[in-house]
N, C-alpha and C positions, 0 to 999 in steps of 0.2 A: 759827545761831549763827557768830559770827566767830572764828576760830581765834587763840588768844592763845599767845604764847611769850614769853620774856624775852629771848632773845639776838636782836637785830636781824642778819638775815640781809644779807650785802653780797658783792660779787663779790670775786676775789682782788684784793689790793693789786700791782697789776702792777708798781710802784715796786720792791717787796719781792721778787718772783719774776720773774726774767727770762723772756722768751717761751721761749727754748731749754729751761730748766728746765720749765715748764709742760707744754710739748708732751713732754719726755722722761718726765715723771712719769705723762702720760695714756698714752704708749706701753707704759711698763713695767707700770703698773696693768690696763689694758685686755688687754695680753698676757696676763698672769697669769690672769685671769678667763675670757677667750674663746678664746686662742689656745695658750698654753702646755699646758694638759691634753691636747690633741690631738697636740700635737708630741712632747710626752714621751713618750705613749702609742705613737705611731707609730715614734720611733727608738730609743726604749729600753724598751718594753714587754715585750720578752722577756727583759730583765736586771732589771727592776725591779718590786717588787710595788706594788700600789694605794697603801698607806700612802706609800711613797717617792715615786710620781709625784705625788701630791698635795704632797706636802713641796716638791719641786723646783720645780711649777709656780707655787707661791706665791711663792717667792725674788725673782724680779724686782719684785713688786708691794712686798715688804717693803723693798728697795733704794730703791723712790720716796720713802721718808720723809726720805732724805738730800738731797733737791732741794728740799725745801719746809720754810720756816722754822715753828718750833713754834707762834709767834704767828698763823700764817696758817691752821693746821688747827682749832682749836686743839687741843693734845692734852696733858692734865694727868694727874696722879695723881688716881685715884678718891677721891672724898669721900662721907662718909656719907649726905649728901643724893643723891649719884649712885646708890649701892649701893641705897639704902631706894627710890626712885623704881623702878629696873630691879626689885627683887625685887617690889614691889607691883604692876607691870604685866605680870610675867612670866606668873603662871597664867591671868589673863583673857584676855591674849594668845592663849595656847596654845588655851583653849578657843574663842575667835573664829576662829581659825584654822581651827580643827578642824570647828567648824560650817560655816563658809564653804566648806572644803573638801569637806566631806560633801555640802553641796548642789550644789555645782559637780560633782563626780563623778556626783551620779546625774541630773543634767542630761545631762551627756554620755552616760550609759547610755541614757537616753530617746530619746536623737537618734541611737543607735546609734553614735557615734564612740568609735573604738577608743583606749584611751590606757595608760600605764603605771602602775601603782598606788603604786609606790615611786621616788623618785630614784634613779638608778643607783649612787650612791656607797652608798646603804644598804642596797644588796641584797646588797652583799658583804662586810658587817661581820662576819656569822656565819662567813665564812671565816677570821678571823683569831683568834689568842689570843695572850696573854702579850705580848712587849714588842711586836710587831707591832701588836697592838690598841691599845695605848699611843700608837703613832706614827700609825694612824689616827684616834685621837682628835685627836690633835693637828693633824692635817692636815685633819680636818672641823671640829672646834669651836674651834679658836686660830687658825690661820693665815687662815681664809676671813673672820672679822670683821675683822681687822686691814689685810688687802686691800681687801675690798669697802667697808668704811666709809668708807676715805679715798678709793677712787675714787665712790662714788655721794653719800654723805654731804655730802663737802665739795668735790671736783672738778667733777662733773657739775652739782650741784646749784647752784654758783658761776657755771659757764659759762651755767647755763640761766636765771639772774635775771634777765637782761636783757630776758626775756619775762614777767616779772612773779613775784611770790612765789609765789602759787597755781598757776602753772603750772610753776614750777619743782618744787615741791612734789610734785604729781601726775606729772609726766612722768618724775620721777628714781624714784619708786616703781614706776612702769609698766616702766622700762628695768630696774630691780632684779629685776622678776618675770621679765621676758623672757630675761634673762641665765642663767637657770637651765634653760632649754630643758625646763621640766617642765609638759606641757599640764595634768595634772590640779590642780596647785599652783598655778597662775596666779593666781586671787582671793586665796589666803592670802598668798601671797608679795607681792601688792601690798600688803596689809594690813600685813605685816611691815616691808616698805620704808618705809611710811608711819610705822610707830611708831617704828622707828629713826632716821628723819629727825626726827621730834618730839622724841625723847628728847636727840638732838644740839642742836637749836635750843633747847630749854629750858633744859638743864643747861651750854650753852657749852662742851661737852667732848665729844671723841671717844671718849674711855676709855669713856664712858657707854653711848654707842651700841655700842660694841664688846662691852660686858659684856652687854647685852640680847642681841644678836646671838649671843654664845657660848653664852648660857643656853638660848635656844631650839635651837639646833644641839646643844647636849648633851642635850637633852630628847630630840629624836629619836634620837640616837645610842643614849641608855641604855634608851631604850623598845625599840629594835630588838634589843640586846645581851640584853635580858631576857625578850622574848617567845618 
């Protein structure tokens, strides 16, 4: 079956975004995802708790939004259709990811390949309470969707379109999975990356992809808190 979406994907309008701004946005966003968490932990780990580390790490990526015109993202207020689609997809997506992750983990165990059961950020949730837990929620469920969706859904995807729509779609989802450095969750993260990309392309709105991303992260957060 041919994949259909209503938003015709296209590369960046290079006339609207100078090369230096595109490069700066890529550096800021990539730094937030790949570099800043390690640097903040190395230089400020003894003075900052995990919630503060997550928030400080994401700030460069948030700044990147100032470099790209809204028409090139595109980023709009959530519509009723955006919310309806995300809510409709949320539970089936969680179930799909759960099944895929279970099967993949079983295969890793069968092959005697060691792996971490949970992502590192989820393992520290129970250590925090009150205001710090709210900060941790913000650092895990709000800021990551803001930063990662612009980086993967629009910036990296747009750069990969020169190789074709399907290639850009698949490779972007693969890179999204790899960037989490979580072996047990790789197939599930690929499914999530593909789902977020689909929502963005279908709704023509990055906010819709952010919402679904945030809902998924929130489910992991609260399931850990309440477990």
